[in-house]
Backbone atoms as SQL, in Angstrom:
CREATE TABLE atoms (id INTEGER PRIMARY KEY, chain TEXT, resi INTEGER, resn TEXT, atom TEXT, x REAL, y REAL, z REAL);
INSERT INTO atoms VALUES
  (1, 'A', 1, 'MET', 'N', -0.533, 10.858, -19.156),
  (2, 'A', 1, 'MET', 'CA', -0.663, 9.957, -18.031),
  (3, 'A', 1, 'MET', 'C', 0.545, 9.032, -18.008),
  (4, 'A', 2, 'GLN', 'N', 1.085, 8.831, -16.807),
  (5, 'A', 2, 'GLN', 'CA', 2.260, 7.985, -16.668),
  (6, 'A', 2, 'GLN', 'C', 1.850, 6.521, -16.525),
  (7, 'A', 3, 'ALA', 'N', 2.500, 5.670, -17.287),
  (8, 'A', 3, 'ALA', 'CA', 2.197, 4.234, -17.215),
  (9, 'A', 3, 'ALA', 'C', 2.793, 3.651, -15.946),
  (10, 'A', 4, 'THR', 'N', 2.092, 2.697, -15.370),
  (11, 'A', 4, 'THR', 'CA', 2.613, 1.995, -14.202),
  (12, 'A', 4, 'THR', 'C', 3.030, 0.607, -14.626),
  (13, 'A', 5, 'GLN', 'N', 3.957, 0.042, -13.898),
  (14, 'A', 5, 'GLN', 'CA', 4.487, -1.268, -14.262),
  (15, 'A', 5, 'GLN', 'C', 4.277, -2.228, -13.103),
  (16, 'A', 6, 'THR', 'N', 3.916, -3.442, -13.429),
  (17, 'A', 6, 'THR', 'CA', 3.730, -4.473, -12.419),
  (18, 'A', 6, 'THR', 'C', 5.042, -5.212, -12.217),
  (19, 'A', 7, 'THR', 'N', 5.457, -5.326, -10.956),
  (20, 'A', 7, 'THR', 'CA', 6.659, -6.070, -10.605),
  (21, 'A', 7, 'THR', 'C', 6.267, -7.521, -10.367),
  (22, 'A', 8, 'PRO', 'N', 6.779, -8.448, -11.178),
  (23, 'A', 8, 'PRO', 'CA', 6.406, -9.854, -10.997),
  (24, 'A', 8, 'PRO', 'C', 7.005, -10.444, -9.722),
  (25, 'A', 9, 'LEU', 'N', 6.297, -11.391, -9.154),
  (26, 'A', 9, 'LEU', 'CA', 6.759, -12.116, -7.971),
  (27, 'A', 9, 'LEU', 'C', 6.728, -13.599, -8.255),
  (28, 'A', 10, 'SER', 'N', 7.396, -14.359, -7.404),
  (29, 'A', 10, 'SER', 'CA', 7.300, -15.814, -7.527),
  (30, 'A', 10, 'SER', 'C', 5.917, -16.249, -7.064),
  (31, 'A', 11, 'ASP', 'N', 5.500, -17.443, -7.411),
  (32, 'A', 11, 'ASP', 'CA', 4.154, -17.924, -7.107),
  (33, 'A', 11, 'ASP', 'C', 4.008, -18.479, -5.695),
  (34, 'A', 12, 'ASP', 'N', 4.919, -18.151, -4.786),
  (35, 'A', 12, 'ASP', 'CA', 4.817, -18.753, -3.460),
  (36, 'A', 12, 'ASP', 'C', 4.256, -17.821, -2.388),
  (37, 'A', 13, 'GLU', 'N', 4.016, -16.567, -2.711),
  (38, 'A', 13, 'GLU', 'CA', 3.451, -15.664, -1.714),
  (39, 'A', 13, 'GLU', 'C', 1.936, -15.690, -1.780),
  (40, 'A', 14, 'ARG', 'N', 1.316, -15.893, -0.624),
  (41, 'A', 14, 'ARG', 'CA', -0.145, -15.947, -0.558),
  (42, 'A', 14, 'ARG', 'C', -0.627, -14.905, 0.445),
  (43, 'A', 15, 'ILE', 'N', -1.761, -14.307, 0.169),
  (44, 'A', 15, 'ILE', 'CA', -2.362, -13.317, 1.055),
  (45, 'A', 15, 'ILE', 'C', -3.833, -13.664, 1.264),
  (46, 'A', 16, 'THR', 'N', -4.391, -13.123, 2.320),
  (47, 'A', 16, 'THR', 'CA', -5.811, -13.251, 2.583),
  (48, 'A', 16, 'THR', 'C', -6.409, -11.861, 2.525),
  (49, 'A', 17, 'ILE', 'N', -7.539, -11.730, 1.869),
  (50, 'A', 17, 'ILE', 'CA', -8.220, -10.440, 1.813),
  (51, 'A', 17, 'ILE', 'C', -8.931, -10.240, 3.145),
  (52, 'A', 18, 'THR', 'N', -8.583, -9.162, 3.832),
  (53, 'A', 18, 'THR', 'CA', -9.067, -8.922, 5.188),
  (54, 'A', 18, 'THR', 'C', -10.094, -7.809, 5.282),
  (55, 'A', 19, 'HIS', 'N', -10.250, -7.008, 4.232),
  (56, 'A', 19, 'HIS', 'CA', -11.216, -5.905, 4.291),
  (57, 'A', 19, 'HIS', 'C', -12.619, -6.479, 4.423),
  (58, 'A', 20, 'PRO', 'N', -13.364, -6.072, 5.450),
  (59, 'A', 20, 'PRO', 'CA', -14.658, -6.722, 5.718),
  (60, 'A', 20, 'PRO', 'C', -15.709, -6.528, 4.634),
  (61, 'A', 21, 'PHE', 'N', -15.596, -5.478, 3.829),
  (62, 'A', 21, 'PHE', 'CA', -16.616, -5.215, 2.814),
  (63, 'A', 21, 'PHE', 'C', -16.201, -5.645, 1.412),
  (64, 'A', 22, 'HIS', 'N', -15.008, -6.195, 1.274),
  (65, 'A', 22, 'HIS', 'CA', -14.569, -6.672, -0.036),
  (66, 'A', 22, 'HIS', 'C', -15.320, -7.969, -0.352),
  (67, 'A', 23, 'PRO', 'N', -15.782, -8.144, -1.588),
  (68, 'A', 23, 'PRO', 'CA', -16.546, -9.353, -1.918),
  (69, 'A', 23, 'PRO', 'C', -15.757, -10.659, -1.760),
  (70, 'A', 24, 'LYS', 'N', -14.426, -10.587, -1.750),
  (71, 'A', 24, 'LYS', 'CA', -13.613, -11.794, -1.604),
  (72, 'A', 24, 'LYS', 'C', -12.993, -11.883, -0.211),
  (73, 'A', 25, 'ALA', 'N', -13.560, -11.166, 0.756),
  (74, 'A', 25, 'ALA', 'CA', -13.025, -11.150, 2.123),
  (75, 'A', 25, 'ALA', 'C', -12.956, -12.559, 2.698),
  (76, 'A', 26, 'GLY', 'N', -11.837, -12.855, 3.365),
  (77, 'A', 26, 'GLY', 'CA', -11.641, -14.149, 3.999),
  (78, 'A', 26, 'GLY', 'C', -11.022, -15.200, 3.100),
  (79, 'A', 27, 'LYS', 'N', -10.919, -14.919, 1.811),
  (80, 'A', 27, 'LYS', 'CA', -10.345, -15.895, 0.877),
  (81, 'A', 27, 'LYS', 'C', -8.861, -15.614, 0.678),
  (82, 'A', 28, 'THR', 'N', -8.118, -16.669, 0.371),
  (83, 'A', 28, 'THR', 'CA', -6.668, -16.586, 0.200),
  (84, 'A', 28, 'THR', 'C', -6.314, -16.765, -1.272),
  (85, 'A', 29, 'TYR', 'N', -5.350, -15.952, -1.730),
  (86, 'A', 29, 'TYR', 'CA', -4.943, -15.965, -3.135),
  (87, 'A', 29, 'TYR', 'C', -3.427, -15.901, -3.248),
  (88, 'A', 30, 'THR', 'N', -2.918, -16.341, -4.379),
  (89, 'A', 30, 'THR', 'CA', -1.497, -16.236, -4.695),
  (90, 'A', 30, 'THR', 'C', -1.226, -14.861, -5.283),
  (91, 'A', 31, 'VAL', 'N', -0.190, -14.199, -4.769),
  (92, 'A', 31, 'VAL', 'CA', 0.228, -12.897, -5.295),
  (93, 'A', 31, 'VAL', 'C', 1.253, -13.135, -6.390),
  (94, 'A', 32, 'ILE', 'N', 1.007, -12.579, -7.570),
  (95, 'A', 32, 'ILE', 'CA', 1.943, -12.787, -8.679),
  (96, 'A', 32, 'ILE', 'C', 2.632, -11.499, -9.108),
  (97, 'A', 33, 'GLY', 'N', 2.232, -10.375, -8.507),
  (98, 'A', 33, 'GLY', 'CA', 2.874, -9.111, -8.847),
  (99, 'A', 33, 'GLY', 'C', 2.430, -7.993, -7.929),
  (100, 'A', 34, 'ILE', 'N', 3.208, -6.909, -7.954),
  (101, 'A', 34, 'ILE', 'CA', 2.891, -5.712, -7.179),
  (102, 'A', 34, 'ILE', 'C', 2.983, -4.516, -8.122),
  (103, 'A', 35, 'ARG', 'N', 2.070, -3.584, -7.946),
  (104, 'A', 35, 'ARG', 'CA', 2.053, -2.395, -8.777),
  (105, 'A', 35, 'ARG', 'C', 1.684, -1.205, -7.914),
  (106, 'A', 36, 'LYS', 'N', 2.282, -0.061, -8.172),
  (107, 'A', 36, 'LYS', 'CA', 1.912, 1.165, -7.476),
  (108, 'A', 36, 'LYS', 'C', 0.994, 1.960, -8.387),
  (109, 'A', 37, 'HIS', 'N', -0.097, 2.429, -7.818),
  (110, 'A', 37, 'HIS', 'CA', -1.050, 3.253, -8.561),
  (111, 'A', 37, 'HIS', 'C', -1.495, 4.370, -7.631),
  (112, 'A', 38, 'CYS', 'N', -1.276, 5.610, -8.045),
  (113, 'A', 38, 'CYS', 'CA', -1.611, 6.775, -7.218),
  (114, 'A', 38, 'CYS', 'C', -0.922, 6.705, -5.858),
  (115, 'A', 39, 'GLY', 'N', 0.301, 6.188, -5.832),
  (116, 'A', 39, 'GLY', 'CA', 1.076, 6.121, -4.608),
  (117, 'A', 39, 'GLY', 'C', 0.724, 4.968, -3.685),
  (118, 'A', 40, 'LYS', 'N', -0.220, 4.149, -4.061),
  (119, 'A', 40, 'LYS', 'CA', -0.648, 3.019, -3.221),
  (120, 'A', 40, 'LYS', 'C', -0.275, 1.712, -3.894),
  (121, 'A', 41, 'GLU', 'N', 0.109, 0.731, -3.090),
  (122, 'A', 41, 'GLU', 'CA', 0.436, -0.579, -3.655),
  (123, 'A', 41, 'GLU', 'C', -0.823, -1.378, -3.939),
  (124, 'A', 42, 'ARG', 'N', -0.831, -2.014, -5.094),
  (125, 'A', 42, 'ARG', 'CA', -1.890, -2.940, -5.488),
  (126, 'A', 42, 'ARG', 'C', -1.235, -4.290, -5.732),
  (127, 'A', 43, 'LEU', 'N', -1.874, -5.336, -5.286),
  (128, 'A', 43, 'LEU', 'CA', -1.349, -6.682, -5.479),
  (129, 'A', 43, 'LEU', 'C', -2.079, -7.345, -6.635),
  (130, 'A', 44, 'LEU', 'N', -1.324, -7.931, -7.534),
  (131, 'A', 44, 'LEU', 'CA', -1.901, -8.702, -8.626),
  (132, 'A', 44, 'LEU', 'C', -2.022, -10.135, -8.132),
  (133, 'A', 45, 'CYS', 'N', -3.260, -10.625, -8.058),
  (134, 'A', 45, 'CYS', 'CA', -3.533, -11.945, -7.501),
  (135, 'A', 45, 'CYS', 'C', -4.125, -12.863, -8.561),
  (136, 'A', 46, 'ARG', 'N', -3.956, -14.167, -8.336),
  (137, 'A', 46, 'ARG', 'CA', -4.477, -15.166, -9.267),
  (138, 'A', 46, 'ARG', 'C', -5.624, -15.921, -8.608),
  (139, 'A', 47, 'ASN', 'N', -6.755, -15.993, -9.334),
  (140, 'A', 47, 'ASN', 'CA', -7.904, -16.792, -8.906),
  (141, 'A', 47, 'ASN', 'C', -7.633, -18.262, -9.160),
  (142, 'A', 48, 'ILE', 'N', -8.489, -19.108, -8.636),
  (143, 'A', 48, 'ILE', 'CA', -8.398, -20.559, -8.842),
  (144, 'A', 48, 'ILE', 'C', -8.525, -20.922, -10.325),
  (145, 'A', 49, 'ASP', 'N', -9.294, -20.115, -11.094),
  (146, 'A', 49, 'ASP', 'CA', -9.483, -20.381, -12.523),
  (147, 'A', 49, 'ASP', 'C', -8.392, -19.732, -13.387),
  (148, 'A', 50, 'ASN', 'N', -7.312, -19.272, -12.738),
  (149, 'A', 50, 'ASN', 'CA', -6.167, -18.620, -13.382),
  (150, 'A', 50, 'ASN', 'C', -6.451, -17.226, -13.912),
  (151, 'A', 51, 'SER', 'N', -7.622, -16.669, -13.645),
  (152, 'A', 51, 'SER', 'CA', -7.849, -15.272, -13.982),
  (153, 'A', 51, 'SER', 'C', -7.114, -14.420, -12.943),
  (154, 'A', 52, 'GLU', 'N', -6.891, -13.144, -13.263),
  (155, 'A', 52, 'GLU', 'CA', -6.114, -12.277, -12.386),
  (156, 'A', 52, 'GLU', 'C', -6.921, -11.048, -12.009),
  (157, 'A', 53, 'PHE', 'N', -6.606, -10.491, -10.838),
  (158, 'A', 53, 'PHE', 'CA', -7.265, -9.269, -10.401),
  (159, 'A', 53, 'PHE', 'C', -6.323, -8.509, -9.473),
  (160, 'A', 54, 'TYR', 'N', -6.542, -7.190, -9.383),
  (161, 'A', 54, 'TYR', 'CA', -5.776, -6.352, -8.472),
  (162, 'A', 54, 'TYR', 'C', -6.601, -6.074, -7.228),
  (163, 'A', 55, 'VAL', 'N', -5.914, -5.986, -6.104),
  (164, 'A', 55, 'VAL', 'CA', -6.554, -5.624, -4.840),
  (165, 'A', 55, 'VAL', 'C', -5.585, -4.697, -4.099),
  (166, 'A', 56, 'PRO', 'N', -6.101, -3.627, -3.448),
  (167, 'A', 56, 'PRO', 'CA', -5.209, -2.771, -2.676),
  (168, 'A', 56, 'PRO', 'C', -4.510, -3.573, -1.581),
  (169, 'A', 57, 'ALA', 'N', -3.206, -3.384, -1.428),
  (170, 'A', 57, 'ALA', 'CA', -2.451, -4.114, -0.412),
  (171, 'A', 57, 'ALA', 'C', -3.017, -3.859, 0.980),
  (172, 'A', 58, 'SER', 'N', -3.564, -2.671, 1.196),
  (173, 'A', 58, 'SER', 'CA', -4.109, -2.341, 2.517),
  (174, 'A', 58, 'SER', 'C', -5.352, -3.157, 2.854),
  (175, 'A', 59, 'TYR', 'N', -5.947, -3.820, 1.865),
  (176, 'A', 59, 'TYR', 'CA', -7.131, -4.661, 2.087),
  (177, 'A', 59, 'TYR', 'C', -6.748, -6.099, 2.420),
  (178, 'A', 60, 'THR', 'N', -5.457, -6.379, 2.561),
  (179, 'A', 60, 'THR', 'CA', -5.007, -7.766, 2.674),
  (180, 'A', 60, 'THR', 'C', -4.150, -8.003, 3.915),
  (181, 'A', 61, 'SER', 'N', -3.837, -9.259, 4.139),
  (182, 'A', 61, 'SER', 'CA', -2.949, -9.642, 5.237),
  (183, 'A', 61, 'SER', 'C', -1.536, -9.100, 5.034),
  (184, 'A', 62, 'ALA', 'N', -1.176, -8.694, 3.822),
  (185, 'A', 62, 'ALA', 'CA', 0.143, -8.113, 3.557),
  (186, 'A', 62, 'ALA', 'C', 0.302, -6.807, 4.327),
  (187, 'A', 63, 'ALA', 'N', -0.757, -6.042, 4.460),
  (188, 'A', 63, 'ALA', 'CA', -0.697, -4.787, 5.206),
  (189, 'A', 63, 'ALA', 'C', -0.440, -5.058, 6.675),
  (190, 'A', 64, 'GLN', 'N', -1.001, -6.105, 7.206),
  (191, 'A', 64, 'GLN', 'CA', -0.802, -6.441, 8.610),
  (192, 'A', 64, 'GLN', 'C', 0.631, -6.911, 8.864),
  (193, 'A', 65, 'LYS', 'N', 1.261, -7.546, 7.888),
  (194, 'A', 65, 'LYS', 'CA', 2.653, -7.977, 8.033),
  (195, 'A', 65, 'LYS', 'C', 3.560, -6.760, 8.156),
  (196, 'A', 66, 'GLU', 'N', 3.285, -5.703, 7.387),
  (197, 'A', 66, 'GLU', 'CA', 4.100, -4.496, 7.438),
  (198, 'A', 66, 'GLU', 'C', 4.031, -3.865, 8.816),
  (199, 'A', 67, 'VAL', 'N', 2.839, -3.797, 9.391),
  (200, 'A', 67, 'VAL', 'CA', 2.689, -3.219, 10.723),
  (201, 'A', 67, 'VAL', 'C', 3.436, -4.062, 11.737),
  (202, 'A', 68, 'ALA', 'N', 3.356, -5.367, 11.617),
  (203, 'A', 68, 'ALA', 'CA', 4.042, -6.261, 12.547),
  (204, 'A', 68, 'ALA', 'C', 5.556, -6.110, 12.452),
  (205, 'A', 69, 'ASN', 'N', 6.052, -5.706, 11.297),
  (206, 'A', 69, 'ASN', 'CA', 7.492, -5.529, 11.109),
  (207, 'A', 69, 'ASN', 'C', 7.947, -4.109, 11.398),
  (208, 'A', 70, 'ASP', 'N', 7.099, -3.322, 12.083),
  (209, 'A', 70, 'ASP', 'CA', 7.406, -1.928, 12.412),
  (210, 'A', 70, 'ASP', 'C', 7.674, -1.082, 11.176),
  (211, 'A', 71, 'GLN', 'N', 7.065, -1.410, 10.079),
  (212, 'A', 71, 'GLN', 'CA', 7.182, -0.616, 8.868),
  (213, 'A', 71, 'GLN', 'C', 5.837, 0.041, 8.617),
  (214, 'A', 72, 'VAL', 'N', 5.385, 0.799, 9.594),
  (215, 'A', 72, 'VAL', 'CA', 4.073, 1.427, 9.516),
  (216, 'A', 72, 'VAL', 'C', 4.087, 2.464, 8.413),
  (217, 'A', 73, 'LYS', 'N', 3.109, 2.361, 7.544),
  (218, 'A', 73, 'LYS', 'CA', 2.986, 3.323, 6.457),
  (219, 'A', 73, 'LYS', 'C', 1.869, 4.299, 6.786),
  (220, 'A', 74, 'THR', 'N', 2.077, 5.554, 6.400),
  (221, 'A', 74, 'THR', 'CA', 1.046, 6.562, 6.583),
  (222, 'A', 74, 'THR', 'C', 0.763, 7.219, 5.247),
  (223, 'A', 75, 'ASP', 'N', -0.301, 7.974, 5.213),
  (224, 'A', 75, 'ASP', 'CA', -0.643, 8.705, 3.999),
  (225, 'A', 75, 'ASP', 'C', -0.042, 10.109, 3.997),
  (226, 'A', 76, 'CYS', 'N', 0.715, 10.443, 5.011),
  (227, 'A', 76, 'CYS', 'CA', 1.289, 11.778, 5.139),
  (228, 'A', 76, 'CYS', 'C', 2.528, 11.906, 4.240),
  (229, 'A', 77, 'ASP', 'N', 2.606, 13.024, 3.532),
  (230, 'A', 77, 'ASP', 'CA', 3.742, 13.262, 2.658),
  (231, 'A', 77, 'ASP', 'C', 4.906, 13.937, 3.377),
  (232, 'A', 78, 'PHE', 'N', 4.703, 14.335, 4.629),
  (233, 'A', 78, 'PHE', 'CA', 5.725, 15.082, 5.362),
  (234, 'A', 78, 'PHE', 'C', 6.073, 14.379, 6.665),
  (235, 'A', 79, 'ARG', 'N', 7.344, 14.459, 7.039),
  (236, 'A', 79, 'ARG', 'CA', 7.763, 13.920, 8.327),
  (237, 'A', 79, 'ARG', 'C', 7.514, 14.966, 9.411),
  (238, 'A', 80, 'TYR', 'N', 7.245, 14.512, 10.609),
  (239, 'A', 80, 'TYR', 'CA', 6.948, 15.400, 11.728),
  (240, 'A', 80, 'TYR', 'C', 8.081, 16.398, 11.966),
  (241, 'A', 81, 'ASP', 'N', 9.326, 15.906, 12.007),
  (242, 'A', 81, 'ASP', 'CA', 10.468, 16.785, 12.266),
  (243, 'A', 81, 'ASP', 'C', 10.610, 17.876, 11.214),
  (244, 'A', 82, 'ASP', 'N', 10.313, 17.547, 9.962),
  (245, 'A', 82, 'ASP', 'CA', 10.385, 18.546, 8.895),
  (246, 'A', 82, 'ASP', 'C', 9.317, 19.623, 9.075),
  (247, 'A', 83, 'LEU', 'N', 8.140, 19.227, 9.506),
  (248, 'A', 83, 'LEU', 'CA', 7.069, 20.206, 9.734),
  (249, 'A', 83, 'LEU', 'C', 7.404, 21.118, 10.906),
  (250, 'A', 84, 'VAL', 'N', 8.014, 20.587, 11.957),
  (251, 'A', 84, 'VAL', 'CA', 8.427, 21.412, 13.092),
  (252, 'A', 84, 'VAL', 'C', 9.491, 22.410, 12.645),
  (253, 'A', 85, 'SER', 'N', 10.425, 21.975, 11.832),
  (254, 'A', 85, 'SER', 'CA', 11.460, 22.879, 11.303),
  (255, 'A', 85, 'SER', 'C', 10.849, 23.977, 10.453),
  (256, 'A', 86, 'LEU', 'N', 9.882, 23.620, 9.636),
  (257, 'A', 86, 'LEU', 'CA', 9.201, 24.609, 8.808),
  (258, 'A', 86, 'LEU', 'C', 8.471, 25.622, 9.681),
  (259, 'A', 87, 'LEU', 'N', 7.836, 25.171, 10.717),
  (260, 'A', 87, 'LEU', 'CA', 7.145, 26.063, 11.641),
  (261, 'A', 87, 'LEU', 'C', 8.122, 27.045, 12.275),
  (262, 'A', 88, 'ASP', 'N', 9.301, 26.554, 12.667),
  (263, 'A', 88, 'ASP', 'CA', 10.329, 27.433, 13.239),
  (264, 'A', 88, 'ASP', 'C', 10.750, 28.504, 12.244),
  (265, 'A', 89, 'ILE', 'N', 10.936, 28.132, 11.002),
  (266, 'A', 89, 'ILE', 'CA', 11.332, 29.084, 9.966),
  (267, 'A', 89, 'ILE', 'C', 10.226, 30.109, 9.735),
  (268, 'A', 90, 'LEU', 'N', 9.001, 29.645, 9.619),
  (269, 'A', 90, 'LEU', 'CA', 7.878, 30.550, 9.357),
  (270, 'A', 90, 'LEU', 'C', 7.624, 31.504, 10.519),
  (271, 'A', 91, 'SER', 'N', 7.897, 31.059, 11.739),
  (272, 'A', 91, 'SER', 'CA', 7.661, 31.921, 12.892),
  (273, 'A', 91, 'SER', 'C', 8.652, 33.079, 12.957),
  (274, 'A', 92, 'THR', 'N', 9.775, 32.989, 12.241),
  (275, 'A', 92, 'THR', 'CA', 10.762, 34.076, 12.227),
  (276, 'A', 92, 'THR', 'C', 10.428, 35.123, 11.179),
  (277, 'A', 93, 'ILE', 'N', 9.503, 34.860, 10.316),
  (278, 'A', 93, 'ILE', 'CA', 9.114, 35.789, 9.267),
  (279, 'A', 93, 'ILE', 'C', 8.085, 36.759, 9.833),
  (280, 'A', 94, 'ASN', 'N', 8.324, 38.054, 9.654),
  (281, 'A', 94, 'ASN', 'CA', 7.361, 39.058, 10.111),
  (282, 'A', 94, 'ASN', 'C', 6.271, 39.208, 9.075),
  (283, 'A', 95, 'VAL', 'N', 5.065, 38.986, 9.492),
  (284, 'A', 95, 'VAL', 'CA', 3.919, 39.143, 8.587),
  (285, 'A', 95, 'VAL', 'C', 3.293, 40.499, 8.867),
  (286, 'A', 96, 'LYS', 'N', 3.134, 41.319, 7.826),
  (287, 'A', 96, 'LYS', 'CA', 2.536, 42.665, 7.986),
  (288, 'A', 96, 'LYS', 'C', 1.261, 42.776, 7.221);
């Protein structure tokens, strides 16, 4: 198993948990790090009591900032143009 590493951040970034079913929905926390796990970003946040927890970035206001900045992320591993090119190549192959 490959180890993942948390990238530390300064203590000035704050996010709000926006996922409606998350137990901490609507609350705001300081982000102290970012980590990728299974290809998804997780934010390391600090509670008021200085304990820490991870939350998927997509569950937070950070995900909405990305969309607002035209940096829309998808779960697709392939670009549309590459798939069209692949289709063109495959259509030239005779299948018997």
